[in-house]
C-alpha positions as CSV (number, residue, x, y, z in Angstrom):
1,M,-61.2,-112.2,-67.8
2,K,-58.3,-112.7,-65.4
3,K,-56.0,-113.2,-68.4
4,N,-57.1,-109.8,-69.8
5,Q,-56.5,-108.2,-66.4
6,R,-53.0,-109.6,-66.3
7,V,-52.2,-108.3,-69.8
8,S,-53.6,-104.9,-68.9
9,Q,-51.4,-104.8,-65.7
10,H,-48.3,-105.7,-67.8
11,L,-49.1,-103.0,-70.4
12,Q,-50.0,-100.3,-67.9
13,P,-46.4,-99.4,-66.9
14,A,-45.5,-99.0,-70.6
15,I,-48.5,-96.8,-71.3
16,V,-47.7,-94.6,-68.2
17,A,-44.1,-94.4,-69.3
18,L,-45.1,-93.4,-72.9
19,I,-47.5,-90.7,-71.7
20,S,-44.9,-89.5,-69.3
21,F,-42.3,-89.2,-72.1
22,L,-44.7,-87.3,-74.3
23,L,-45.6,-84.9,-71.5
24,L,-41.9,-84.4,-70.7
25,F,-41.0,-83.9,-74.3
26,V,-43.7,-81.2,-74.7
27,A,-42.4,-79.6,-71.5
28,T,-38.9,-79.8,-72.8
29,I,-39.7,-78.0,-76.0
30,S,-41.7,-75.4,-74.1
31,Y,-38.9,-74.8,-71.6
32,T,-36.1,-74.6,-74.2
33,N,-38.2,-72.1,-76.2
34,Y,-38.5,-70.1,-73.0
35,K,-34.9,-70.6,-72.1
36,K,-33.6,-69.8,-75.6
37,G,-31.6,-66.7,-75.5
38,L,-31.7,-66.4,-71.7
39,W,-28.0,-67.0,-71.3
40,E,-27.4,-64.2,-73.8
41,K,-29.9,-62.0,-71.9
42,D,-28.0,-62.6,-68.7
43,I,-24.7,-61.8,-70.3
44,R,-26.1,-58.7,-71.8
45,S,-27.4,-57.6,-68.4
46,N,-24.0,-58.2,-66.8
47,L,-22.3,-56.5,-69.7
48,L,-24.6,-53.5,-69.4
49,E,-23.6,-53.2,-65.7
50,I,-20.0,-53.2,-66.7
51,L,-20.6,-50.6,-69.4
52,I,-22.5,-48.4,-66.9
53,G,-19.4,-48.6,-64.6
54,K,-17.1,-47.7,-67.4
55,K,-19.4,-44.8,-68.5
56,S,-19.4,-43.4,-65.0
57,K,-15.6,-43.5,-64.7
58,L,-15.0,-42.0,-68.2
59,E,-17.6,-39.2,-67.7
60,K,-16.1,-38.4,-64.3
61,A,-12.6,-38.3,-65.7
62,L,-13.7,-36.2,-68.7
63,Y,-16.0,-33.8,-67.0
64,S,-13.5,-33.1,-64.2
65,R,-11.3,-31.6,-67.0
66,I,-14.2,-29.9,-68.8
67,Y,-15.0,-28.0,-65.6
68,Y,-11.5,-26.5,-65.9
69,T,-12.5,-24.7,-69.1
70,R,-15.8,-23.7,-67.6
71,G,-14.0,-22.3,-64.6
72,V,-11.6,-20.3,-66.8
73,A,-14.6,-19.1,-68.9
74,A,-16.4,-17.9,-65.8
75,Y,-13.3,-16.1,-64.5
76,V,-12.6,-14.4,-67.9
77,A,-16.2,-13.4,-68.2
78,L,-15.9,-11.5,-65.0
79,N,-12.4,-10.3,-65.9
80,P,-12.4,-9.6,-69.6
81,D,-9.1,-7.6,-69.5
82,L,-7.2,-10.6,-68.2
83,T,-3.5,-10.5,-69.1
84,T,-1.4,-13.4,-70.5
85,E,0.5,-13.6,-67.2
86,E,-2.7,-13.8,-65.2
87,F,-4.1,-16.5,-67.6
88,N,-0.8,-18.5,-67.2
89,E,-1.1,-18.3,-63.5
90,L,-4.7,-19.3,-63.6
91,A,-4.0,-22.2,-66.0
92,R,-1.0,-23.4,-64.0
93,E,-3.2,-23.5,-60.9
94,Y,-5.9,-25.5,-62.7
95,I,-3.8,-28.2,-64.4
96,K,-0.7,-28.6,-62.2
97,N,0.2,-32.2,-61.8
98,D,-2.6,-33.2,-64.1
99,S,-1.0,-35.7,-66.6
100,V,-4.2,-36.0,-68.6
101,I,-4.1,-32.4,-69.9
102,S,-1.6,-31.4,-72.5
103,T,-2.3,-27.6,-72.9
104,M,-4.9,-24.9,-72.0
105,A,-5.4,-22.0,-74.4
106,L,-7.3,-18.7,-74.5
107,S,-8.6,-17.3,-77.8
108,K,-10.0,-13.8,-77.7
109,D,-12.4,-13.2,-80.6
110,G,-11.5,-16.7,-81.8
111,I,-7.8,-15.9,-82.2
112,I,-5.4,-17.9,-80.0
113,S,-3.8,-15.3,-77.7
114,A,-2.4,-17.4,-74.9
115,I,-1.3,-21.0,-74.4
116,Y,-0.1,-22.7,-71.2
117,P,2.4,-24.2,-71.3
118,L,3.7,-22.2,-74.2
119,K,6.9,-24.2,-74.9
120,G,6.5,-26.3,-78.0
121,H,3.2,-24.6,-79.0
122,E,4.4,-21.1,-80.0
123,A,3.3,-21.7,-83.7
124,A,-0.3,-21.9,-82.6
125,L,-0.4,-18.3,-81.3
126,G,-2.4,-16.0,-83.6
127,L,-4.4,-18.9,-85.2
128,N,-7.9,-17.8,-86.0
129,L,-10.2,-20.6,-85.0
130,L,-13.2,-19.0,-86.9
131,E,-11.2,-19.2,-90.1
132,H,-9.7,-22.7,-89.6
133,P,-11.4,-25.2,-91.9
134,E,-11.6,-28.0,-89.2
135,R,-12.3,-25.9,-86.1
136,R,-14.6,-23.2,-87.5
137,D,-17.8,-25.3,-87.3
138,I,-17.0,-26.5,-83.8
139,V,-16.3,-22.9,-82.5
140,E,-19.5,-21.6,-84.2
141,K,-21.5,-24.4,-82.5
142,T,-20.1,-23.5,-79.1
143,I,-21.0,-19.9,-79.7
144,E,-24.5,-20.8,-80.9
145,T,-25.3,-23.2,-78.0
146,H,-23.3,-21.5,-75.2
147,Q,-22.1,-25.0,-74.4
148,T,-18.8,-26.8,-74.2
149,F,-17.9,-28.9,-77.2
150,V,-15.6,-31.9,-77.1
151,A,-13.9,-32.4,-80.4
152,G,-11.8,-35.3,-81.7
153,P,-10.0,-37.4,-81.2
154,V,-7.3,-35.6,-83.2
155,E,-3.7,-36.3,-83.8
156,L,-1.4,-33.8,-82.0
157,V,1.6,-32.2,-83.7
158,E,3.9,-33.2,-80.9
159,G,2.6,-36.8,-81.1
160,G,-0.2,-38.7,-79.6
161,I,-4.0,-38.5,-79.9
162,A,-6.2,-36.2,-77.9
163,F,-9.6,-34.6,-77.4
164,I,-10.0,-30.8,-77.4
165,S,-12.7,-29.2,-75.2
166,Y,-13.9,-25.8,-76.3
167,T,-15.9,-23.5,-74.0
168,P,-17.2,-20.1,-75.2
169,I,-16.7,-17.0,-73.1
170,F,-19.4,-14.3,-72.9
171,E,-19.0,-11.0,-71.0
172,R,-22.0,-9.1,-69.8
173,Y,-22.8,-6.4,-72.4
174,N,-25.8,-5.0,-70.6
175,K,-28.5,-6.1,-68.2
176,N,-30.2,-8.4,-70.7
177,K,-27.5,-9.3,-73.2
178,N,-24.1,-11.0,-73.3
179,R,-21.4,-10.3,-75.8
180,F,-19.1,-13.0,-77.2
181,W,-15.5,-12.5,-75.8
182,G,-13.7,-15.6,-77.2
183,V,-13.0,-19.2,-76.5
184,T,-11.0,-21.2,-74.0
185,D,-9.9,-24.8,-74.7
186,I,-7.9,-27.7,-73.2
187,V,-6.2,-30.5,-74.9
188,I,-7.0,-33.8,-73.2
189,K,-4.7,-36.7,-74.0
190,L,-6.7,-39.8,-75.0
191,Q,-4.5,-42.5,-73.6
192,S,-4.0,-40.7,-70.3
193,L,-7.7,-40.1,-70.0
194,F,-8.6,-43.7,-70.7
195,R,-5.8,-45.0,-68.4
196,E,-7.3,-42.9,-65.6
197,A,-10.8,-44.2,-66.3
198,N,-9.4,-47.8,-66.5
199,F,-10.5,-48.2,-70.2
200,T,-9.0,-51.1,-72.1
201,P,-10.2,-52.7,-75.4
202,T,-10.5,-56.1,-73.7
203,E,-11.3,-56.9,-70.1
204,N,-12.5,-60.1,-68.3
205,G,-13.3,-61.8,-71.5
206,Y,-15.2,-58.8,-73.1
207,E,-14.3,-56.5,-75.9
208,F,-15.1,-52.8,-76.1
209,A,-15.1,-50.0,-78.7
210,L,-16.1,-46.3,-78.9
211,R,-17.7,-44.4,-81.8
212,G,-18.9,-40.9,-82.2
213,Y,-16.1,-38.7,-83.6
214,N,-16.7,-35.1,-82.6
215,G,-19.6,-36.2,-80.4
216,S,-21.6,-37.5,-83.4
217,G,-22.9,-40.6,-81.5
218,D,-24.2,-43.5,-83.6
219,D,-23.5,-41.6,-86.8
220,G,-19.9,-41.1,-86.0
221,A,-16.8,-43.1,-86.8
222,V,-15.2,-45.7,-84.5
223,F,-12.2,-44.1,-82.9
224,W,-11.2,-46.6,-80.2
225,G,-11.3,-50.4,-80.2
226,N,-12.3,-52.9,-82.9
227,K,-14.8,-51.3,-85.2
228,D,-16.3,-54.8,-86.1
229,I,-17.8,-54.9,-82.6
230,F,-20.6,-52.6,-83.8
231,N,-21.5,-55.2,-86.4
232,Q,-22.0,-58.0,-83.8
233,K,-25.2,-57.0,-81.9
234,P,-23.3,-55.3,-79.2
235,V,-24.6,-53.9,-75.9
236,T,-24.3,-50.2,-76.1
237,I,-24.5,-47.2,-73.8
238,N,-24.1,-43.4,-74.5
239,I,-21.3,-41.4,-73.0
240,E,-23.0,-38.1,-72.7
241,L,-21.1,-35.0,-73.7
242,P,-22.1,-31.3,-73.2
243,I,-23.0,-31.4,-76.9
244,G,-23.5,-34.8,-78.5
245,S,-22.3,-38.1,-77.3
246,W,-20.1,-41.1,-77.8
247,V,-21.3,-44.7,-78.0
248,L,-19.6,-47.3,-75.9
249,A,-20.2,-50.9,-77.1
250,G,-19.2,-54.3,-75.7
251,I,-19.5,-57.9,-76.7
252,P,-18.2,-61.2,-75.3
253,G,-14.8,-62.1,-76.5
254,S,-16.1,-65.2,-78.2
255,S,-19.1,-63.5,-79.7
256,W,-22.7,-64.7,-79.2
257,N,-22.4,-68.0,-81.1
258,Q,-21.6,-69.9,-77.9
259,Y,-25.1,-69.2,-76.5
260,A,-26.9,-70.7,-79.5
261,N,-24.8,-73.8,-79.0
262,Q,-25.8,-73.8,-75.3
263,D,-29.5,-73.8,-76.2
264,K,-28.9,-76.8,-78.5
265,A,-27.0,-78.6,-75.8
266,L,-29.7,-77.9,-73.3
267,L,-32.4,-79.3,-75.6
268,L,-30.4,-82.5,-76.2
269,L,-29.7,-82.9,-72.5
270,L,-33.4,-82.4,-71.6
271,I,-34.5,-84.9,-74.2
272,I,-32.0,-87.5,-72.9
273,S,-33.2,-86.7,-69.3
274,S,-36.8,-87.2,-70.5
275,L,-35.9,-90.6,-71.8
276,I,-34.2,-91.5,-68.6
277,I,-37.1,-90.3,-66.5
278,S,-39.6,-92.1,-68.6
279,T,-37.6,-95.3,-68.2
280,L,-37.5,-94.8,-64.5
281,I,-41.2,-94.2,-64.5
282,W,-41.7,-97.4,-66.4
283,L,-39.6,-99.3,-63.9
284,F,-41.3,-97.6,-61.0
285,S,-44.7,-98.4,-62.4
286,K,-43.7,-102.0,-62.8
287,A,-42.7,-102.0,-59.1
288,L,-46.0,-100.4,-58.1
289,V,-47.9,-103.1,-59.9
290,K,-46.0,-105.7,-57.9
291,I,-46.5,-103.8,-54.7
292,K,-50.2,-103.5,-55.1
293,Q,-50.4,-107.3,-54.9
294,N,-49.9,-106.9,-51.2
295,E,-51.6,-103.6,-50.4
296,K,-51.9,-104.0,-46.7
297,E,-48.1,-104.6,-46.4
298,L,-47.4,-101.7,-48.7
299,K,-49.6,-99.3,-46.6
300,A,-47.8,-100.5,-43.4
301,I,-44.4,-99.8,-44.9
302,F,-45.3,-96.5,-46.4
303,G,-47.2,-95.4,-43.3
304,S,-44.1,-95.8,-41.1
305,M,-41.4,-95.0,-43.5
306,D,-40.7,-91.3,-42.6
307,S,-41.6,-91.5,-38.9
308,L,-40.6,-93.1,-35.6
309,I,-43.3,-95.4,-34.2
310,V,-42.9,-96.4,-30.5
311,E,-45.3,-98.1,-28.0
312,F,-45.1,-96.9,-24.4
313,N,-46.8,-98.1,-21.2
314,K,-48.3,-95.7,-18.7
315,N,-44.9,-95.5,-16.9
316,G,-43.1,-94.3,-20.0
317,K,-41.4,-97.7,-20.7
318,Y,-40.3,-98.6,-24.2
319,L,-42.5,-101.6,-25.2
320,K,-42.0,-101.8,-29.0
321,I,-40.2,-99.9,-31.7
322,A,-41.4,-100.3,-35.3
323,P,-38.6,-101.2,-37.8
324,T,-38.7,-97.8,-39.5
325,N,-36.1,-95.1,-39.7
326,D,-33.4,-96.0,-37.2
327,S,-31.3,-92.9,-38.0
328,I,-33.7,-90.7,-35.9
329,L,-33.5,-93.0,-32.9
330,Y,-31.9,-91.3,-29.9
331,K,-30.1,-94.5,-29.0
332,P,-29.8,-98.0,-30.7
333,R,-33.0,-100.0,-30.6
334,I,-31.5,-102.7,-28.3
335,E,-30.5,-100.0,-25.7
336,L,-34.1,-98.6,-25.5
337,I,-36.4,-101.6,-25.2
338,G,-37.4,-102.1,-21.6
339,K,-36.0,-98.7,-20.5
340,T,-38.1,-95.8,-19.1
341,L,-38.1,-92.3,-20.4
342,H,-36.2,-91.1,-17.3
343,E,-33.5,-93.7,-17.9
344,V,-33.0,-92.4,-21.5
345,F,-33.5,-88.6,-21.4
346,D,-32.8,-85.8,-19.0
347,R,-35.5,-85.0,-16.4
348,E,-37.0,-82.1,-18.1
349,R,-37.6,-83.9,-21.5
350,A,-38.7,-87.1,-19.8
351,D,-41.2,-85.3,-17.7
352,L,-42.6,-83.5,-20.8
353,L,-43.2,-86.8,-22.7
354,L,-44.5,-88.7,-19.7
355,K,-47.0,-85.9,-18.9
356,S,-48.3,-86.1,-22.5
357,I,-48.6,-89.9,-22.3
358,W,-50.7,-89.6,-19.1
359,E,-52.9,-86.9,-20.7
360,C,-53.6,-89.2,-23.7
361,L,-54.5,-92.1,-21.4
362,Q,-56.9,-90.0,-19.3
363,T,-58.6,-88.2,-22.3
364,K,-58.3,-91.0,-24.8
365,K,-57.7,-88.3,-27.4
366,L,-54.8,-87.5,-29.7
367,V,-52.0,-85.4,-27.9
368,L,-49.4,-83.4,-29.8
369,V,-46.0,-82.4,-28.3
370,E,-42.9,-80.9,-29.8
371,Y,-39.4,-81.6,-28.3
372,P,-35.7,-81.2,-29.3
373,L,-33.1,-84.0,-29.3
374,D,-29.4,-84.1,-30.0
375,I,-28.8,-86.9,-32.5
376,N,-25.2,-87.5,-33.8
377,E,-24.2,-84.1,-32.3
378,N,-26.9,-82.4,-34.4
379,E,-30.0,-80.8,-32.9
380,H,-33.3,-82.2,-34.3
381,W,-36.9,-81.2,-33.6
382,F,-39.7,-83.7,-33.5
383,L,-43.5,-83.5,-33.5
384,A,-45.0,-86.4,-31.6
385,R,-48.5,-87.6,-32.2
386,I,-49.5,-89.7,-29.1
387,S,-52.7,-91.8,-29.7
388,Y,-54.6,-94.1,-27.2
389,K,-54.2,-97.9,-27.7
390,T,-55.2,-99.5,-24.4
391,E,-55.8,-98.5,-20.8
392,D,-52.1,-99.1,-20.2
393,S,-50.4,-98.2,-23.4
394,V,-50.1,-95.5,-26.2
395,I,-48.6,-95.2,-29.7
396,L,-46.1,-92.4,-30.2
397,N,-45.6,-91.4,-33.9
398,A,-42.8,-88.8,-34.1
399,Y,-41.9,-86.8,-37.2
400,D,-38.7,-84.9,-37.8
401,I,-39.7,-81.2,-38.1
402,T,-36.1,-79.8,-38.0
403,D,-36.4,-78.1,-41.5
404,K,-39.7,-76.5,-40.4
405,K,-38.0,-75.1,-37.3
406,K,-35.1,-73.8,-39.4
407,D,-37.6,-72.1,-41.8
408,E,-39.4,-70.5,-38.8
409,E,-36.0,-69.1,-37.6
410,L,-35.2,-67.8,-41.1
411,I,-38.6,-66.1,-41.2
412,H,-37.8,-64.5,-37.8
413,Q,-34.4,-63.3,-39.0
414,S,-36.0,-61.9,-42.2
415,E,-38.5,-60.0,-40.0
416,I,-35.6,-58.5,-38.0
417,R,-33.7,-57.6,-41.2
418,L,-36.9,-56.1,-42.7
419,R,-37.3,-53.8,-39.7
420,E,-33.7,-52.7,-40.1
421,L,-34.3,-52.0,-43.8
422,N,-37.4,-50.0,-43.0
423,G,-35.3,-48.0,-40.6
424,M,-32.8,-47.3,-43.3
425,K,-35.6,-46.4,-45.7
426,D,-37.0,-43.9,-43.3
427,K,-33.6,-42.4,-42.8
428,F,-33.1,-41.9,-46.6
429,F,-36.6,-40.4,-46.9
430,S,-35.8,-38.0,-44.1
431,I,-32.6,-37.0,-45.8
432,I,-34.1,-36.5,-49.2
433,A,-37.2,-34.7,-47.8
434,H,-35.2,-32.2,-45.6
435,D,-31.5,-32.1,-46.1
436,L,-31.3,-32.3,-49.9
437,R,-33.8,-29.4,-50.2
438,N,-31.7,-26.9,-48.3
439,P,-28.5,-26.7,-50.4
440,V,-30.6,-26.7,-53.6
441,G,-32.7,-23.9,-52.3
442,S,-29.6,-21.9,-51.3
443,M,-28.2,-22.3,-54.8
444,K,-31.4,-21.1,-56.4
445,M,-31.7,-18.1,-54.0
446,L,-28.1,-17.0,-54.6
447,T,-28.4,-17.5,-58.4
448,D,-31.6,-15.4,-58.4
449,L,-29.9,-12.7,-56.3
450,I,-26.9,-12.5,-58.7
451,L,-29.1,-12.3,-61.8
452,E,-31.4,-9.6,-60.3
453,D,-28.7,-7.3,-58.7
454,Y,-25.7,-8.1,-60.8
455,D,-25.2,-4.5,-62.2
456,T,-25.7,-2.8,-58.8
457,M,-23.3,-5.1,-56.9
458,N,-19.7,-4.3,-56.4
459,E,-17.0,-6.9,-57.1
460,K,-16.6,-7.8,-53.4
461,D,-20.3,-8.6,-53.0
462,K,-20.2,-10.7,-56.2
463,L,-17.2,-12.6,-55.0
464,E,-18.9,-13.3,-51.6
465,L,-22.0,-14.6,-53.4
466,I,-19.9,-16.8,-55.6
467,K,-18.1,-18.2,-52.6
468,S,-21.5,-18.8,-50.9
469,M,-22.6,-20.7,-54.1
470,Q,-19.4,-22.7,-54.0
471,S,-20.0,-23.6,-50.4
472,S,-23.6,-24.6,-51.2
473,S,-22.6,-26.7,-54.2
474,T,-19.8,-28.3,-52.1
475,N,-22.3,-29.3,-49.4
476,L,-24.7,-30.6,-52.0
477,H,-21.9,-32.6,-53.7
478,F,-20.8,-34.1,-50.4
479,L,-24.4,-34.9,-49.5
480,L,-24.9,-36.8,-52.8
481,E,-21.6,-38.6,-52.4
482,D,-22.6,-39.7,-48.9
483,L,-26.0,-40.9,-50.0
484,L,-24.4,-42.8,-52.9
485,E,-21.7,-44.5,-50.8
486,W,-24.2,-45.3,-48.0
487,S,-26.7,-47.0,-50.4
488,R,-23.8,-48.9,-52.1
489,S,-22.5,-50.1,-48.7
490,Q,-26.0,-51.2,-47.6
491,S,-26.6,-53.1,-50.9
492,G,-23.2,-54.7,-50.8
493,K,-22.0,-53.2,-54.0
494,I,-18.8,-51.6,-52.6
495,N,-15.8,-53.5,-54.0
496,V,-12.8,-52.9,-51.6
497,K,-9.6,-52.7,-53.7
498,K,-6.7,-52.5,-51.2
499,Q,-3.3,-51.0,-52.0
500,M,-0.4,-49.3,-50.4
501,I,-1.4,-45.7,-49.4
502,N,0.7,-42.9,-48.0
503,V,-1.5,-41.3,-45.4
504,T,0.3,-37.9,-45.5
505,E,-0.1,-37.6,-49.3
506,L,-3.8,-38.5,-49.1
507,C,-4.4,-36.1,-46.2
508,D,-2.7,-33.3,-48.2
509,K,-5.1,-34.0,-51.1
510,Q,-8.2,-33.9,-49.0
511,I,-7.1,-30.7,-47.3
512,Q,-6.6,-29.2,-50.7
513,L,-10.1,-30.1,-51.7
514,L,-11.6,-28.7,-48.5
515,D,-9.4,-25.7,-48.1
516,S,-11.9,-23.3,-49.7
517,V,-14.7,-24.5,-47.3
518,A,-12.4,-24.0,-44.3
519,H,-11.3,-20.6,-45.7
520,L,-14.9,-19.3,-45.5
521,K,-14.8,-19.8,-41.7
522,N,-11.1,-18.8,-41.3
523,I,-10.2,-22.3,-40.1
524,R,-6.7,-23.7,-40.4
525,L,-6.3,-27.2,-41.7
526,I,-3.1,-28.8,-40.4
527,N,-1.6,-32.1,-41.5
528,K,0.8,-33.5,-38.9
529,T,0.6,-37.2,-40.0
530,N,3.8,-39.2,-40.0
531,T,5.3,-39.1,-43.5
532,D,6.2,-42.8,-43.2
533,A,2.6,-43.9,-42.3
534,I,1.6,-46.4,-45.0
535,V,-1.7,-48.4,-44.7
536,W,-3.1,-51.3,-46.7
537,A,-6.5,-50.1,-47.7
538,D,-8.8,-48.8,-50.5
539,Y,-7.7,-45.3,-51.7
540,D,-11.1,-44.0,-52.7
541,L,-12.8,-45.2,-49.5
542,I,-10.2,-43.6,-47.2
543,G,-10.6,-40.4,-49.2
544,T,-14.3,-40.5,-48.5
545,I,-13.7,-41.2,-44.8
546,L,-11.2,-38.3,-44.4
547,R,-13.3,-35.9,-46.4
548,N,-16.3,-36.7,-44.1
549,L,-14.4,-36.4,-40.9
550,V,-12.6,-33.1,-41.9
551,S,-15.9,-31.6,-43.2
552,N,-17.6,-32.5,-39.9
553,A,-14.7,-30.9,-38.0
554,I,-15.0,-27.7,-40.1
555,K,-18.8,-27.6,-39.6
556,F,-18.6,-27.8,-35.8
557,T,-15.6,-25.5,-35.3
558,E,-16.0,-21.8,-34.6
559,R,-14.4,-19.1,-36.9
560,G,-10.6,-18.8,-36.3
561,G,-10.3,-22.4,-35.0
562,E,-8.2,-25.2,-36.4
563,V,-8.5,-28.8,-37.5
564,L,-5.5,-31.1,-37.0
565,I,-4.9,-34.5,-38.7
566,C,-2.3,-36.7,-37.0
567,S,-1.3,-40.3,-36.9
568,E,0.5,-42.8,-34.7
569,E,1.5,-46.5,-34.9
570,I,-0.2,-48.8,-32.4
571,I,-0.4,-52.5,-31.7
572,K,-3.8,-54.1,-31.2
573,S,-4.4,-57.9,-30.7
574,Q,-0.8,-58.5,-31.8
575,N,-1.3,-56.7,-35.1
576,V,0.2,-53.4,-36.1
577,F,-2.1,-50.5,-37.1
578,H,-1.9,-46.8,-38.0
579,K,-4.2,-44.7,-35.9
580,I,-5.4,-41.6,-37.8
581,S,-7.1,-38.8,-35.8
582,V,-9.0,-35.7,-36.8
583,I,-8.9,-33.2,-34.0
584,D,-10.9,-30.0,-33.9
585,T,-11.2,-27.1,-31.5
586,G,-15.0,-27.0,-32.0
587,I,-18.1,-27.1,-29.8
588,G,-17.7,-30.8,-28.9
589,I,-20.2,-33.6,-28.5
590,S,-22.2,-34.6,-25.4
591,K,-21.8,-38.0,-23.9
592,E,-25.4,-38.9,-24.7
593,M,-25.0,-38.0,-28.4
594,I,-21.7,-40.0,-28.7
595,D,-23.7,-43.1,-27.7
596,T,-26.2,-42.5,-30.6
597,I,-24.2,-41.0,-33.6
598,L,-22.9,-44.4,-34.8
599,S,-26.4,-46.1,-34.8
600,V,-28.6,-46.0,-37.9
601,D,-31.8,-46.2,-35.9
602,K,-30.8,-43.5,-33.4
603,S,-28.5,-41.2,-35.3
604,V,-29.5,-37.5,-35.6
605,S,-28.0,-34.6,-37.4
606,R,-27.4,-31.1,-35.9
607,P,-26.5,-27.8,-37.4
608,G,-23.0,-26.5,-37.5
609,T,-21.6,-23.4,-35.8
610,E,-23.0,-21.3,-38.7
611,N,-26.2,-23.3,-39.1
612,E,-24.6,-25.6,-41.7
613,K,-26.9,-28.6,-42.5
614,G,-26.0,-32.2,-42.1
615,T,-27.5,-35.6,-43.0
616,G,-26.6,-37.7,-40.0
617,L,-25.0,-40.2,-42.4
618,G,-21.4,-38.9,-42.3
619,L,-20.1,-40.9,-39.3
620,L,-22.3,-43.9,-40.1
621,L,-20.8,-44.0,-43.6
622,C,-17.3,-43.7,-42.1
623,K,-17.9,-46.5,-39.7
624,E,-19.2,-48.8,-42.5
625,L,-16.2,-48.1,-44.8
626,I,-13.6,-48.4,-42.0
627,E,-15.0,-51.8,-40.9
628,K,-15.1,-53.1,-44.5
629,Q,-11.3,-52.5,-44.5
630,G,-10.6,-54.3,-41.2
631,G,-10.5,-51.2,-39.0
632,E,-12.3,-49.5,-36.2
633,I,-13.6,-46.0,-35.4
634,F,-13.4,-44.2,-32.0
635,V,-15.1,-41.0,-30.8
636,T,-14.0,-38.8,-27.9
637,S,-15.2,-35.3,-27.1
638,S,-15.7,-32.7,-24.5
639,L,-18.4,-30.0,-24.8
640,G,-16.8,-26.6,-25.5
641,V,-13.3,-28.1,-26.0
642,G,-13.5,-30.0,-29.2
643,S,-13.7,-33.5,-30.6
644,T,-11.3,-36.3,-31.7
645,I,-12.5,-38.8,-34.3
646,S,-10.0,-41.6,-34.7
647,F,-9.8,-44.7,-36.8
648,I,-7.3,-47.5,-37.2
649,L,-6.3,-49.3,-40.4
650,P,-3.8,-52.1,-40.9
651,K,-0.2,-51.0,-41.4
652,C,1.2,-51.9,-44.8
653,D,4.4,-54.0,-44.8
654,Y,5.6,-53.9,-48.5
655,L,7.4,-57.3,-48.4
656,V,4.5,-59.0,-46.7
657,K,1.9,-57.7,-49.1
658,I,3.9,-58.6,-52.1
659,S,4.2,-62.2,-50.9
660,E,0.5,-62.4,-50.2
């Protein structure tokens, strides 16, 4: 019987190891089946995010030009007797300094009657688009749908490849009917458009291609990139056009084969790991069999392995220290035996432990106490279980609970962050519920008014209504931009791309964008920044900051006032900065409001001098974007006098930045 037991004990580790290997093998197969294709899925997800970014940039660059033709179409519809000189002036104003646009043309009744610039394109004058074999279908489709049509890409006579955006023009025939007047178009250079949208066939190990000639989507030909990409299970996304779409596709540069190899490698690795683990289990089981031969000793070892066991007398003197984990001893064992708690620890900690020892001796019950100790210059927390042994001694069994304390602190920090996020959520809900409704409502009201009373209104009234619509749409656009930038900043998705920026040139551009808004209130926008002010920052983020600050200044400045932008060089903490200030002659800000406008949980919005609506996000967004670039923001104001909003950004030294 004993011999059979010994044989069974010898076979037991092998049986356990075999069962373990079978279980691990089944788990490996299950896991690899689940894991199969997961790498490809992750890559596809990342690639889709890249395609979404590229789609956004391309659509933004394209539609900003399409709006030119729509603007011209709207103007011609109101002024059907427009002369060639007036069209040239209008076109010049739209496309000046725009390197993406080649030409803009006007075709009354489908016959090209004006081209800007004319030089080099004289031969196109008089061309009848409705009789042209390649353009007739396109023009007829724009007339039928009343929508802009993006054709191409086509090869230009003067060289290069471009898209042509056609927009139909309809003049009001009577109250319920429009009459076709003609077509306006712009020629958009493909390479320049893609360069602006940062489009390249390969980027960061990925390859890209576009298909959809003449907006024909999946059915169209590939006109940019490697056409074979569409035969390799690409990730795709539609570039939406006014009529039709393009399809943007992307794949990894090394195709998808590498992921299948990764799955095979993972399976092999897991099988090898299962063999190793099974071998270790076999060895461990053999060790357990040997350990069970002396179970009492095993229990004693395992019982004290992860804790500190000390015997104290009623005076707190160290009597015995079990040979367990010396690394959590406050001092070496030899320096503790025979010493009292007050000789080892500070008074506060020694009193805490001694009081717990007395409580245990008096009640003869288990006493729990938590206390911190600095061991090897690291703070550790311990939970001590003090149990009664004799009338004069107790056993202290201490466990290291440092990880638990850290987890509790993480939970506490998470609760604080959750409250902050709830505050941000409430802020967004408030904006969406109240502020977003106002400009949309204004746009609808003005549109209804124009449609109902168009024939009875004079040109001046029409122009005033159109200006009001422009102001409402501008406010709506700025609101949406602020919401987008704020959400991106809070989610950490803003990627700061620093470069050398001329402050004066950037201010001129922002003033040009906001000039129409300021004109409605007869407010002068003045740029007095130093022409040699160069900062090292993100171009788009500074544009957003200046646009918000100048818009706020316009909002809170009375009619006939002015908004001044100036700059100066300052030194702060031995570093050189440019200080950019937006100064207005408006109604000012009270001291109480200055203390709250830069706090997300306290910020409030107030109406402008002509009841313009705000979100309360403008200055918060500016503060976020400035700090992300290593700057600071300052607010000074006096009620009835005006406000000065300033911010500093690092000065750009060309030689230093190149060396970096």
